[in-house]
VEXVO-366576 format. One line per field, with one value per residue (C-alpha): residue number from 1; residue in three letters; chain; x, z, y. Coordinates in Angstrom, 1 decimal. Example, Ala and Ser with C-alpha at 12.3 -4.5 7.8 and 13.67 -1.06 7.14 Angstrom:
pos	c(1  2)
code	c(Ala  Ser)
unit	c(A  A)
x	c(12.3  13.7)
z	c(7.8  7.1)
y	c(-4.5  -1.1)
//
This chain:
pos	c(1  2  3  4  5  6  7  8  9  10  11  12  13  14  15  16  17  18  19  20  21  22  23  24  25  26  27  28  29  30  31  32  33  34  35  36  37  38  39  40  41  42  43  44  45  46  47  48  49  50  51  52  53  54  55  56  57  58  59  60  61  62  63  64  65  66  67  68  69  70  71  72  73  74  75  76  77  78  79  80  81  82  83  84  85  86  87  88  89  90  91  92  93  94  95  96  97  98  99  100  101  102  103  104  105  106  107  108  109  110  111  112  113  114  115  116  117  118  119  120  121  122  123  124  125  126  127  128  129  130  131  132  133  134  135  136  137  138  139  140  141  142  143  144  145  146  147  148  149  150  151  152  153  154  155  156  157  158  159  160  161  162  163  164  165  166  167  168  169  170  171  172  173  174  175  176  177  178  179  180  181  182  183  184  185  186  187  188  189  190  191  192  193  194  195  196  197  198  199  200  201  202  203  204  205  206  207  208  209  210  211  212  213  214  215  216  217  218  219  220  221  222  223  224  225  226  227  228  229  230  231  232  233  234  235  236  237  238  239  240  241  242  243  244  245  246  247  248  249  250  251  252  253  254  255  256  257  258  259  260  261  262  263  264  265  266  267  268  269  270  271  272  273  274  275  276  277  278  279  280  281  282  283  284  285  286  287  288  289  290  291  292  293  294  295  296  297  298  299  300  301  302  303  304  305  306  307  308  309  310  311  312  313  314  315  316  317  318  319  320  321  322  323  324  325  326  327  328  329  330  331  332  333  334  335  336  337  338  339  340  341  342  343  344  345  346  347  348  349  350  351  352  353  354  355  356  357  358  359  360  361  362  363  364  365  366  367  368  369  370  371  372  373  374  375  376  377  378  379  380  381  382  383  384  385  386  387  388  389  390  391  392  393  394  395  396  397  398  399  400  401  402  403  404  405  406  407  408  409  410  411  412  413  414  415  416  417  418  419  420  421  422  423  424  425  426  427  428  429  430  431  432  433  434  435  436  437  438  439  440  441  442  443  444  445  446  447  448  449  450  451  452  453  454  455  456  457  458  459  460  461  462  463  464  465  466  467  468  469  470  471  472  473  474  475  476  477)
code	c(Unk  Unk  Unk  Unk  Unk  Unk  Unk  Unk  Unk  Unk  Unk  Unk  Unk  Unk  Unk  Unk  Unk  Unk  Unk  Unk  Unk  Unk  Unk  Unk  Unk  Unk  Unk  Unk  Unk  Unk  Unk  Unk  Unk  Unk  Unk  Unk  Unk  Unk  Unk  Unk  Unk  Unk  Unk  Unk  Unk  Unk  Unk  Unk  Unk  Unk  Unk  Unk  Unk  Unk  Unk  Unk  Unk  Unk  Unk  Unk  Unk  Unk  Unk  Unk  Unk  Unk  Unk  Unk  Unk  Unk  Unk  Unk  Unk  Unk  Unk  Unk  Unk  Unk  Unk  Unk  Unk  Unk  Unk  Unk  Unk  Unk  Unk  Unk  Unk  Unk  Unk  Unk  Unk  Unk  Unk  Unk  Unk  Unk  Unk  Unk  Unk  Unk  Unk  Unk  Unk  Unk  Unk  Unk  Unk  Unk  Unk  Unk  Unk  Unk  Unk  Unk  Unk  Unk  Unk  Unk  Unk  Unk  Unk  Unk  Unk  Unk  Unk  Unk  Unk  Unk  Unk  Unk  Unk  Unk  Unk  Unk  Unk  Unk  Unk  Unk  Unk  Unk  Unk  Unk  Unk  Unk  Unk  Unk  Unk  Unk  Unk  Unk  Unk  Unk  Unk  Unk  Unk  Unk  Unk  Unk  Unk  Unk  Unk  Unk  Unk  Unk  Unk  Unk  Unk  Unk  Unk  Unk  Unk  Unk  Unk  Unk  Unk  Unk  Unk  Unk  Unk  Unk  Unk  Unk  Unk  Unk  Unk  Unk  Unk  Unk  Unk  Unk  Unk  Unk  Unk  Unk  Unk  Unk  Unk  Unk  Unk  Unk  Unk  Unk  Unk  Unk  Unk  Unk  Unk  Unk  Unk  Unk  Unk  Unk  Unk  Unk  Unk  Unk  Unk  Unk  Unk  Unk  Unk  Unk  Unk  Unk  Unk  Unk  Unk  Unk  Unk  Unk  Unk  Unk  Unk  Unk  Unk  Unk  Unk  Unk  Unk  Unk  Unk  Unk  Unk  Unk  Unk  Unk  Unk  Unk  Unk  Unk  Unk  Unk  Unk  Unk  Unk  Unk  Unk  Unk  Unk  Unk  Unk  Unk  Unk  Unk  Unk  Unk  Unk  Unk  Unk  Unk  Unk  Unk  Unk  Unk  Unk  Unk  Unk  Unk  Unk  Unk  Unk  Unk  Unk  Unk  Unk  Unk  Unk  Unk  Unk  Unk  Unk  Unk  Unk  Unk  Unk  Unk  Unk  Unk  Unk  Unk  Unk  Unk  Unk  Unk  Unk  Unk  Unk  Unk  Unk  Unk  Unk  Unk  Unk  Unk  Unk  Unk  Unk  Unk  Unk  Unk  Unk  Unk  Unk  Unk  Unk  Unk  Unk  Unk  Unk  Unk  Unk  Unk  Unk  Unk  Unk  Unk  Unk  Unk  Unk  Unk  Unk  Unk  Unk  Unk  Unk  Unk  Unk  Unk  Unk  Unk  Unk  Unk  Unk  Unk  Unk  Unk  Unk  Unk  Unk  Unk  Unk  Unk  Unk  Unk  Unk  Unk  Unk  Unk  Unk  Unk  Unk  Unk  Unk  Unk  Unk  Unk  Unk  Unk  Unk  Unk  Unk  Unk  Unk  Unk  Unk  Unk  Unk  Unk  Unk  Unk  Unk  Unk  Unk  Unk  Unk  Unk  Unk  Unk  Unk  Unk  Unk  Unk  Unk  Unk  Unk  Unk  Unk  Unk  Unk  Unk  Unk  Unk  Unk  Unk  Unk  Unk  Unk  Unk  Unk  Unk  Unk  Unk  Unk  Unk  Unk  Unk  Unk  Unk  Unk  Unk  Unk  Unk  Unk  Unk  Unk  Unk  Unk  Unk  Unk  Unk  Unk  Unk  Unk  Unk  Unk  Unk  Unk  Unk  Unk  Unk  Unk  Unk  Unk  Unk  Unk  Unk  Unk  Unk  Unk  Unk  Unk  Unk  Unk  Unk  Unk  Unk  Unk  Unk  Unk  Unk  Unk  Unk  Unk  Unk  Unk)
unit	c(A  A  A  A  A  A  A  A  A  A  A  A  A  A  A  A  A  A  A  A  A  A  A  A  A  A  A  A  A  A  A  A  A  A  A  A  A  A  A  A  A  A  A  A  A  A  A  A  A  A  A  A  A  A  A  A  A  A  A  A  A  A  A  A  A  A  A  A  A  A  A  A  A  A  A  A  A  A  A  A  A  A  A  A  A  A  A  A  A  A  A  A  A  A  A  A  A  A  A  A  A  A  A  A  A  A  A  A  A  A  A  A  A  A  A  A  A  A  A  A  A  A  A  A  A  A  A  A  A  A  A  A  A  A  A  A  A  A  A  A  A  A  A  A  A  A  A  A  A  A  A  A  A  A  A  A  A  A  A  A  A  A  A  A  A  A  A  A  A  A  A  A  A  A  A  A  A  A  A  A  A  A  A  A  A  A  A  A  A  A  A  A  A  A  A  A  A  A  A  A  A  A  A  A  A  A  A  A  A  A  A  A  A  A  A  A  A  A  A  A  A  A  A  A  A  A  A  A  A  A  A  A  A  A  A  A  A  A  A  A  A  A  A  A  A  A  A  A  A  A  A  A  A  A  A  A  A  A  A  A  A  A  A  A  A  A  A  A  A  A  A  A  A  A  A  A  A  A  A  A  A  A  A  A  A  A  A  A  A  A  A  A  A  A  A  A  A  A  A  A  A  A  A  A  A  A  A  A  A  A  A  A  A  A  A  A  A  A  A  A  A  A  A  A  A  A  A  A  A  A  A  A  A  A  A  A  A  A  A  A  A  A  A  A  A  A  A  A  A  A  A  A  A  A  A  A  A  A  A  A  A  A  A  A  A  A  A  A  A  A  A  A  A  A  A  A  A  A  A  A  A  A  A  A  A  A  A  A  A  A  A  A  A  A  A  A  A  A  A  A  A  A  A  A  A  A  A  A  A  A  A  A  A  A  A  A  A  A  A  A  A  A  A  A  A  A  A  A  A  A  A  A  A  A  A  A  A  A  A  A  A  A  A  A  A  A  A  A  A  A  A  A  A  A  A  A  A  A  A  A  A  A  A  A  A  A  A  A  A  A  A  A  A  A  A  A  A)
x	c(65.7  64.4  66.9  65.0  61.6  62.5  63.3  60.0  58.1  54.9  51.6  50.1  46.7  47.6  48.8  45.4  43.2  40.3  37.1  33.8  30.5  28.9  31.8  31.5  28.0  28.3  31.0  28.7  25.7  28.2  29.1  25.8  24.7  27.6  26.6  23.0  24.3  26.6  23.8  21.3  24.2  24.6  21.2  20.7  23.8  22.3  19.0  20.4  22.6  19.4  17.5  20.1  20.3  16.6  16.4  13.9  15.6  13.2  12.4  12.8  10.1  7.1  4.9  2.7  2.6  -0.5  -3.3  -2.3  -5.4  -4.3  -1.1  -1.6  -1.7  0.9  0.9  0.2  3.1  2.6  5.5  6.6  9.1  12.6  14.5  17.6  19.6  19.4  23.4  24.9  28.5  31.5  34.3  36.2  33.2  32.4  29.0  29.1  27.1  25.3  21.8  21.2  24.8  27.0  31.1  31.1  27.3  28.4  25.8  22.9  19.5  16.1  14.6  11.6  9.1  8.3  11.2  13.7  17.3  18.5  21.5  24.3  25.4  22.2  18.6  17.5  16.1  15.7  14.0  14.5  11.4  9.5  8.7  9.4  6.5  5.7  2.4  1.0  -1.7  -3.9  -6.1  -9.4  -11.1  -9.6  -7.7  -4.0  -2.0  1.0  0.7  -2.6  -5.8  -7.5  -11.0  -10.0  -7.5  -9.7  -9.6  -12.3  -13.5  -10.7  -10.6  -10.6  -7.1  -5.9  -2.5  -0.1  2.4  4.6  6.8  8.3  8.6  5.7  8.5  9.4  12.1  11.8  13.9  12.1  14.1  12.3  13.5  12.3  13.2  12.1  10.0  8.1  8.8  11.1  10.8  12.2  10.7  11.6  10.1  10.8  9.3  10.7  7.8  10.0  12.0  11.0  13.5  13.8  11.9  14.1  17.2  18.2  14.5  15.9  13.5  14.1  13.7  10.6  10.2  6.9  7.3  10.0  8.7  9.9  8.0  8.8  6.1  2.6  4.3  4.9  6.7  7.5  5.8  3.2  -0.3  -2.3  -4.6  -7.4  -6.3  -7.4  -5.5  -7.2  -10.4  -8.7  -9.9  -7.3  -6.8  -4.3  -4.5  -3.3  -5.8  -9.0  -11.7  -12.5  -13.6  -10.8  -8.7  -5.0  -2.4  1.0  2.7  4.4  2.9  3.3  0.6  -0.3  -2.4  -3.7  -6.5  -9.6  -10.7  -10.0  -11.8  -11.7  -8.7  -8.1  -5.4  -4.5  -2.4  -0.8  0.0  1.6  -0.9  -0.7  -3.5  -4.2  -6.8  -8.4  -9.8  -9.4  -6.8  -3.1  -3.3  -1.0  -1.6  -0.5  -0.2  0.2  -1.3  -0.8  -4.1  -5.4  -7.0  -8.5  -10.0  -11.3  -11.5  -13.8  -12.5  -15.0  -15.1  -17.2  -14.6  -13.8  -15.3  -13.4  -14.2  -11.7  -12.4  -10.3  -9.9  -7.8  -7.1  -7.1  -5.6  -4.9  -3.4  -4.5  -2.8  -5.4  -4.7  -1.4  -2.9  -2.7  -6.0  -5.9  -8.6  -9.2  -11.6  -12.1  -12.1  -13.4  -14.0  -15.3  -14.4  -15.9  -14.4  -14.7  -14.2  -16.8  -16.2  -18.7  -18.3  -21.7  -20.5  -16.8  -14.2  -12.2  -14.7  -15.0  -16.7  -14.8  -16.3  -16.0  -18.2  -17.2  -17.5  -16.6  -15.4  -12.2  -10.8  -9.7  -5.9  -6.8  -8.2  -5.8  -8.4  -9.0  -5.2  -3.9  -7.2  -7.0  -10.1  -9.0  -10.9  -11.6  -10.9  -13.1  -12.2  -12.6  -10.1  -12.8  -11.9  -14.7  -14.5  -15.5  -18.0  -17.0  -18.8  -17.1  -18.2  -16.5  -16.9  -15.2  -16.2  -13.7  -14.5  -12.2  -12.4  -9.8  -6.9  -4.8  -7.4  -9.4  -11.5  -12.4  -15.2  -15.3  -17.0  -16.6  -17.3  -16.6  -19.4  -17.9  -20.6  -20.8  -19.2  -18.9  -15.2  -15.1  -14.2  -16.5  -14.2  -13.6  -15.1  -18.5  -18.6  -15.8  -16.6  -14.6  -15.2  -13.0  -13.1  -10.2  -9.1  -5.8  -3.7  -1.1  0.7  3.0  2.9  5.5  3.8  0.7  -0.4  -3.6  -6.1  -8.2  -10.6  -11.0  -13.7  -14.0  -16.2  -15.8  -18.3  -17.3  -19.2  -20.5  -22.1  -19.6  -18.8  -16.4  -15.4  -12.3  -11.3  -8.3  -7.3  -4.3  -2.1  0.4  3.0  4.3  7.4  7.7  10.5)
z	c(-78.0  -81.2  -79.4  -76.1  -77.6  -79.3  -76.1  -74.4  -73.8  -75.9  -74.3  -73.8  -74.3  -77.7  -78.6  -77.8  -80.8  -81.4  -79.4  -81.4  -80.2  -79.3  -77.3  -75.3  -74.8  -73.2  -70.8  -69.9  -69.2  -66.9  -65.1  -64.5  -63.2  -60.9  -59.6  -59.1  -57.0  -55.0  -54.1  -53.1  -50.8  -49.4  -48.8  -47.3  -44.8  -43.6  -43.0  -41.0  -38.9  -38.5  -37.1  -34.7  -33.4  -32.8  -31.5  -34.3  -36.1  -38.0  -35.7  -36.6  -33.7  -33.1  -30.2  -28.3  -24.6  -23.5  -21.7  -18.4  -16.6  -17.3  -15.3  -12.8  -12.8  -13.2  -13.8  -17.4  -19.4  -23.3  -25.0  -28.5  -30.9  -30.5  -33.6  -34.3  -37.6  -38.8  -39.2  -38.6  -40.1  -38.1  -38.7  -40.6  -42.8  -41.1  -39.5  -35.9  -35.7  -32.7  -33.6  -32.3  -31.1  -32.4  -31.1  -31.5  -30.0  -27.1  -27.4  -24.6  -26.0  -25.3  -25.0  -26.4  -23.6  -21.6  -19.5  -20.4  -21.7  -24.2  -23.1  -25.4  -27.4  -26.2  -27.4  -23.9  -22.5  -18.5  -16.4  -12.7  -11.1  -8.0  -5.3  -1.8  0.3  3.7  5.8  8.9  10.4  13.3  14.6  16.7  18.7  18.8  15.6  15.0  13.5  11.8  9.1  7.0  8.4  8.7  10.2  11.6  13.7  15.3  19.2  20.8  24.5  24.7  25.8  23.2  22.7  19.9  18.4  15.9  13.6  11.0  8.7  5.2  4.8  2.0  -0.3  -3.3  -5.6  -9.0  -11.9  -15.1  -18.1  -21.4  -25.1  -28.2  -29.2  -31.9  -29.3  -28.4  -25.7  -23.0  -19.5  -16.1  -13.2  -9.5  -6.9  -3.4  -0.4  3.3  5.0  6.0  9.5  11.5  12.4  15.9  15.8  18.9  16.8  13.3  12.4  9.6  7.9  6.1  2.4  1.5  -1.8  -3.5  -7.1  -8.8  -12.2  -15.6  -19.1  -22.5  -25.2  -23.4  -20.3  -17.1  -14.1  -10.5  -7.8  -8.8  -8.1  -8.1  -10.8  -8.3  -7.5  -10.2  -9.7  -12.4  -10.2  -7.1  -6.3  -5.7  -1.7  0.7  2.7  0.6  1.9  1.4  0.8  2.7  0.3  -2.6  -2.9  -2.3  -2.4  -4.1  -4.7  -6.8  -9.7  -13.7  -15.9  -19.6  -21.3  -24.8  -26.7  -27.8  -29.9  -30.1  -27.0  -25.1  -23.4  -21.1  -18.4  -16.9  -13.8  -11.1  -7.9  -4.6  -2.2  1.4  3.8  7.5  9.5  12.9  15.4  18.8  17.8  16.5  12.8  10.0  6.6  3.5  0.8  -2.0  -5.2  -6.4  -6.4  -10.1  -11.6  -14.8  -16.0  -19.0  -19.5  -21.6  -22.6  -24.5  -25.0  -21.6  -19.6  -18.7  -16.9  -15.6  -14.3  -12.4  -11.0  -8.4  -7.2  -4.3  -2.8  0.9  3.2  6.9  9.1  12.8  16.1  18.1  21.4  19.8  16.3  13.1  11.5  7.8  6.2  2.7  1.3  -2.0  -1.7  -4.7  -5.4  -8.1  -8.2  -10.7  -11.1  -13.3  -14.3  -15.8  -17.3  -16.5  -19.2  -18.4  -14.7  -15.7  -18.6  -16.1  -13.7  -13.1  -11.1  -10.1  -8.2  -7.4  -6.2  -5.2  -2.9  -2.4  0.1  1.8  -0.1  3.3  2.1  -0.9  1.3  3.6  6.4  6.8  6.0  9.5  11.2  9.7  7.8  4.7  7.0  10.4  11.9  14.5  17.7  15.8  13.0  10.4  8.1  6.9  4.3  5.2  3.2  2.5  0.6  -0.5  -2.3  -2.8  -5.0  -5.5  -7.4  -8.5  -9.4  -11.0  -9.9  -12.4  -14.2  -10.8  -8.0  -7.6  -5.0  -4.3  -2.2  -1.4  0.5  0.9  3.1  4.0  5.2  6.8  7.2  10.3  10.6  13.5  14.7  14.2  17.6  19.0  18.3  14.7  12.2  11.1  9.1  8.3  6.9  5.8  3.9  2.9  1.4  0.0  -1.9  -3.8  -5.3  -7.9  -8.4  -10.7  -12.6  -10.1  -6.8  -5.0  -1.8  -0.3  2.7  3.5  6.2  6.9  9.0  9.6  11.8  13.0  14.1  15.6  15.4  18.7  17.9  19.5  17.7  17.6  15.2  14.6  12.2  11.0  9.6  6.9  5.3  2.4  0.3  -2.7  -4.9  -7.8  -10.2)
y	c(23.2  20.9  18.3  18.7  18.4  15.3  13.7  14.4  10.9  10.4  10.7  7.4  9.0  10.5  7.1  5.5  5.2  7.6  6.6  6.8  8.4  5.0  4.1  7.6  7.2  3.7  5.1  7.9  5.5  3.2  6.3  7.4  3.9  3.9  7.4  6.3  3.1  5.3  7.7  4.8  3.8  7.0  7.4  4.1  4.6  8.2  6.6  3.8  6.5  8.8  5.6  4.5  8.1  8.0  4.5  3.6  0.8  -1.7  -4.5  -8.1  -9.2  -7.6  -8.5  -6.1  -6.4  -8.3  -6.6  -5.4  -6.8  -10.1  -9.6  -7.0  -3.8  -2.4  0.0  -0.2  1.0  0.9  -0.9  0.1  -1.5  -1.5  -2.4  -4.4  -5.0  -8.5  -8.9  -5.6  -5.0  -3.7  -1.6  -4.3  -5.0  -8.4  -9.3  -9.4  -12.4  -11.4  -10.2  -6.4  -5.8  -3.3  -3.6  0.4  0.9  2.9  6.0  6.2  6.8  6.7  2.9  1.4  2.3  5.3  6.8  4.2  4.1  1.7  -0.4  0.4  -2.7  -4.7  -5.4  -4.2  -1.2  -0.4  2.1  2.7  4.0  4.3  7.0  8.3  8.3  9.9  9.1  11.0  9.2  10.1  7.2  7.6  4.9  1.3  1.4  1.7  4.5  3.0  0.4  -0.4  0.1  -3.2  -3.6  -7.1  -5.4  -3.2  -3.8  -5.2  -3.9  -1.6  2.0  4.6  6.2  8.4  7.7  9.5  8.1  9.5  6.9  6.5  2.8  2.7  4.1  1.9  1.1  -0.8  -2.0  -2.6  -4.3  -4.8  -5.9  -7.6  -10.9  -13.7  -15.0  -12.2  -9.4  -10.1  -8.5  -8.7  -6.6  -6.4  -4.1  -3.5  -1.5  -0.8  -2.5  -5.7  -5.6  -2.7  -0.1  1.7  4.9  6.2  6.0  5.9  4.2  1.9  -0.2  -3.5  -4.0  -6.1  -7.9  -7.0  -8.1  -10.2  -11.8  -12.3  -12.5  -14.1  -13.3  -14.6  -16.5  -15.1  -16.7  -15.2  -13.2  -10.6  -9.9  -12.9  -13.4  -13.3  -9.4  -7.2  -4.0  -2.1  -2.3  -0.9  2.8  5.6  5.5  6.5  3.5  0.9  -1.9  0.0  -0.5  -4.0  -6.7  -6.3  -9.1  -8.0  -10.8  -10.9  -14.5  -16.6  -18.2  -19.2  -17.6  -17.9  -14.7  -14.8  -13.0  -14.5  -11.6  -7.9  -7.1  -10.4  -11.8  -14.9  -16.0  -19.3  -19.6  -22.0  -19.8  -21.0  -22.7  -21.5  -22.2  -21.5  -23.6  -22.9  -25.1  -26.6  -29.1  -28.7  -29.0  -28.9  -27.7  -29.8  -28.0  -30.7  -28.8  -25.3  -23.1  -23.1  -19.9  -19.0  -15.6  -13.6  -10.0  -7.9  -4.4  -1.9  1.9  2.2  0.3  -3.4  -6.5  -9.2  -12.7  -15.2  -18.6  -20.4  -23.8  -25.0  -28.4  -28.3  -31.0  -30.8  -33.3  -33.2  -34.7  -36.4  -38.3  -39.4  -40.5  -38.7  -37.7  -36.5  -35.0  -32.9  -30.5  -28.6  -24.9  -22.5  -18.8  -16.5  -12.8  -10.4  -6.8  -4.1  -0.5  2.1  5.2  8.0  10.6  12.3  13.2  14.3  13.6  11.3  10.1  6.6  3.7  0.5  -2.4  -6.2  -8.8  -12.3  -15.4  -19.0  -21.5  -21.1  -18.3  -16.4  -16.2  -14.2  -11.5  -9.6  -9.0  -12.7  -14.0  -14.0  -15.7  -19.3  -18.7  -21.1  -23.8  -25.1  -28.3  -29.8  -31.6  -34.8  -33.7  -32.9  -30.4  -27.9  -25.2  -21.5  -19.5  -16.1  -13.3  -9.9  -6.5  -3.2  -0.1  3.5  6.5  9.0  12.6  14.8  18.6  19.6  18.3  18.2  17.7  14.9  12.9  9.1  7.8  4.0  1.1  -2.4  -5.5  -9.0  -11.7  -14.7  -17.5  -19.9  -23.2  -25.4  -24.7  -21.2  -19.1  -16.6  -13.6  -14.6  -12.2  -12.3  -8.9  -6.4  -3.2  0.0  3.5  6.0  9.8  11.7  14.5  14.5  17.2  16.8  20.3  18.7  15.3  13.6  14.5  13.7  15.4  14.0  13.8  10.8  9.8  6.0  4.4  0.9  -1.5  -5.1  -7.8  -11.1  -14.4  -13.9  -10.5  -8.1  -4.9  -2.3  0.6  3.0  5.8  7.3  10.9  10.1  12.8  11.6  13.0  10.8  12.1  9.6  9.3)
//
């Protein structure tokens, strides 16, 4: 037994010299510092995991979306920040090199704006939206039942005939993609409806897809097809007939736009948009669109509402064939459009008044009622190009009976001045008015009924009127 004990190895700890009290205190202090650092690291990692799970990581680029009135209308959707890490670390401990991209980020989570989904491994979030809509129209007088109600299409000297149409081609589908970048907000938006090639109602009734909007945004710069700057969608009253009331500018076209802020409540926008002119007259005339239409506007927003003023300048050029010879001529068109929205809390918490007044020379294409009549200008028999004076006005009042039930009443008109080469059946005055009742039993559904009345007067004084009863069901997603 004694021999066995003498063969046991000596403990290395026992062989170490005895440590003094100051040495032990120093060791404890170093261990406490190490524990503190490890705790901070654990807290940081837990915070990052929580942020990633909520989709609220700190952003390296913060830029609020410009006021929607400088763009559209669209449809005003607030944008919040969507964060990224400056230099994320992957599982191997190396930086990924691509800001905001995580090789193992495959979790689907909410995006940075309403009802959106963040694309895994990307800075971007997307949303698919739109609605399915069915319209039932019953026309009276000389109007049309299918499509938009336009006073310029009211038939003259035609026997009264009632018509009924049921269609769903106003349904829409859109895709919205957004993300923060070091140069501001990135956005791409595409929307289409089914008002393209008409289907055959006797068989499958398939309608063709039609592009409505397709534009991109980076910071304050926009490019693509959207509502013209001349068209203020925030001053549009809620109507079942999309073109009512007469007098509002309804045009979508391709352009380039820049928006900015002058102060907290004053913003501006400048744009160059696609020129497209149509002229009328006794001769065969070609429109030469050499320069884009130039527009500039300012918007004032206050607690009581908003007012917007937009100006437009157009370069008009026509080439006319007269007795085998070409006769060119040119003119300058211009226009002003003041629109707005005023809240009326003394009549109801959500009651409001929208309005617009405008005028100018050769602005026909910016009003749907005149776009197909060649009223951007007239060309006389000798090839002289003349501008066409036009004045417009519209207004709409909306009253909320309850949180789900509302009514809107509108009225609008267009007056076209007389020029030498206008035809007798060209419009002199167009008018329309609407009254509706819309019920939203749930947030995604609108059910409504509307009465539309319109009148047409020609340059020769001939008059006609028509009316329509319209029902609508809209189911948004």
